[in-house]
C-alpha positions in Angstrom: 21.5 22.6 56.0 18.1 21.7 54.6 16.3 24.1 52.4 12.9 25.4 53.5 11.1 23.2 51.0 13.0 20.2 52.3 12.0 21.0 55.9 8.4 21.4 55.0 8.4 18.2 52.9 9.9 16.3 55.9 7.3 17.7 58.2 4.4 16.8 55.9 5.8 13.3 55.6 5.9 13.1 59.4 2.3 14.4 59.7 1.2 11.6 57.4 3.3 8.8 58.7 3.4 9.5 62.5 0.2 11.5 63.0 -2.0 9.8 60.4 -3.0 13.1 58.7 -3.4 11.6 55.2 -5.0 13.3 52.2 -8.1 11.2 52.9 -8.3 12.6 56.4 -7.7 16.2 55.1 -10.8 15.9 52.8 -13.1 16.3 55.9 -11.9 19.9 56.3 -14.0 21.9 53.9 -13.9 25.4 55.4 -10.2 26.4 55.4 -9.3 24.7 58.7 -5.9 23.5 57.4 -5.0 27.0 56.2 -6.2 28.6 59.4 -4.1 26.2 61.4 -1.1 27.0 59.2 -1.7 30.7 59.8 -1.7 30.2 63.5 1.6 28.3 63.5 3.1 31.1 61.3 2.2 33.8 63.8 5.1 35.3 65.7 5.3 35.0 69.5 5.1 38.8 69.6 1.8 38.8 67.7 0.4 36.0 69.9 1.4 38.1 73.0 -0.3 41.1 71.5 -3.5 39.2 70.9 -3.4 37.9 74.5 -2.9 41.3 75.9 -5.3 43.3 73.7 -8.0 40.8 72.8 -7.7 38.1 75.4 -7.0 34.4 75.2 -10.3 33.7 73.5 -8.9 35.2 70.3 -7.1 31.9 69.7 -10.5 30.3 69.3 -11.1 32.5 66.3 -7.9 31.5 64.5 -7.1 27.9 65.6 -9.8 25.8 64.0 -9.5 22.7 66.2 -9.6 22.0 69.9 -7.1 24.3 71.6 -5.5 21.3 73.4 -4.4 20.0 70.0 -2.0 23.0 69.4 1.5 21.7 69.4 3.5 25.0 69.6 7.3 24.9 69.7 7.9 28.6 70.6 11.7 28.2 71.0 12.0 26.7 67.5 10.8 29.1 64.9 11.8 26.8 62.0 9.7 24.0 63.5 6.7 26.3 63.7 7.1 27.4 60.1 7.6 23.8 59.0 4.3 22.9 60.5 2.7 26.0 58.9 4.2 25.1 55.5 3.1 21.4 55.7 -0.4 22.5 56.6 -0.5 24.8 53.6 0.7 21.9 51.4 -2.0 19.7 52.8 -4.6 22.4 52.0 -3.3 22.8 48.5 -3.4 19.0 48.0 -7.0 18.9 49.4 -8.2 21.6 47.0 -6.4 19.9 44.0 -8.0 16.6 44.9 -11.4 18.2 44.8 -10.7 19.6 41.3 -9.6 16.1 40.0 
């Protein structure tokens, strides 16, 4: 069984190699978009249901920083969701570190 950090590393590698989300691409997100996307993927299904029932579907627009059609949820695979969240956090950390360099 892979550790959490191995799962996240594998997902980040996939994002770069298969999706083309390189550190150069990440530099265009200057307002926390990567972190917000990570937070969205980390939300539990219960919290998303709560948001929908109490605040309406438009609440997703306030959390997900990109076009809603770009959400690639995998609700039956919690580890996959958390891997996406972790990889996006890693991308945000790298983006910030690259600014400091």
